[in-house]
C-alpha positions as CSV (number, residue, x, y, z in Angstrom):
1,M,-182.2,212.9,228.8
2,Q,-182.8,212.8,225.0
3,Y,-186.2,212.3,223.5
4,E,-186.9,208.9,221.9
5,S,-190.0,208.3,219.9
6,E,-192.2,205.3,220.6
7,A,-191.0,203.8,217.3
8,T,-187.4,204.1,218.3
9,Q,-188.2,202.6,221.7
10,F,-190.1,199.7,220.1
11,L,-187.2,199.0,217.7
12,A,-184.6,199.1,220.5
13,Q,-186.7,196.7,222.6
14,L,-187.3,194.4,219.6
15,K,-183.5,194.2,219.0
16,N,-182.8,193.5,222.6
17,E,-185.4,190.7,222.7
18,R,-184.3,189.2,219.3
19,P,-180.5,189.7,218.9
20,H,-180.5,187.6,215.7
21,L,-182.9,189.9,214.0
22,E,-180.3,192.1,212.4
23,N,-178.5,189.2,210.8
24,E,-181.8,187.9,209.4
25,Q,-182.5,191.3,207.9
26,Q,-179.1,191.4,206.2
27,K,-179.7,187.9,204.8
28,G,-183.1,189.0,203.4
29,R,-181.6,192.1,201.9
30,A,-178.8,190.0,200.2
31,L,-181.5,187.9,198.6
32,L,-183.2,190.8,196.9
33,W,-181.0,193.8,196.7
34,D,-177.3,193.2,197.1
35,K,-176.7,191.7,193.6
36,Q,-173.7,192.0,191.2
37,L,-174.9,193.3,187.8
38,D,-173.5,192.1,184.5
39,K,-172.1,195.3,183.0
40,R,-172.3,194.0,179.4
41,L,-175.9,192.9,179.9
42,Q,-176.7,196.4,181.3
43,E,-175.1,198.1,178.4
44,G,-177.2,195.9,176.0
45,F,-180.3,197.0,177.8
46,K,-179.2,200.7,177.5
47,E,-178.6,200.3,173.8
48,A,-181.9,198.6,173.1
49,K,-183.9,201.3,174.9
50,V,-186.4,203.1,172.6
51,A,-186.8,206.8,173.0
52,Q,-190.1,207.8,174.5
53,K,-192.3,210.2,172.5
54,P,-192.9,213.7,174.2
55,Y,-196.6,212.9,174.8
56,V,-197.1,209.2,175.2
57,Y,-200.9,209.2,175.0
58,Q,-201.1,211.0,171.6
59,S,-201.9,208.7,168.7
60,K,-199.9,209.0,165.5
């Protein structure tokens, strides 16, 4: 028998009790993380970036 931590056991039990949970997680992830980025817009951000000074807290 392999060792399973309490956290792993808890998650397995949770998924057994709530089979729809994984689909809900994927929907939530799609809202915040799985986005298509506009490459032209990203290039514009990269071009507009200002170089940081070596020591940012030093006054001129």
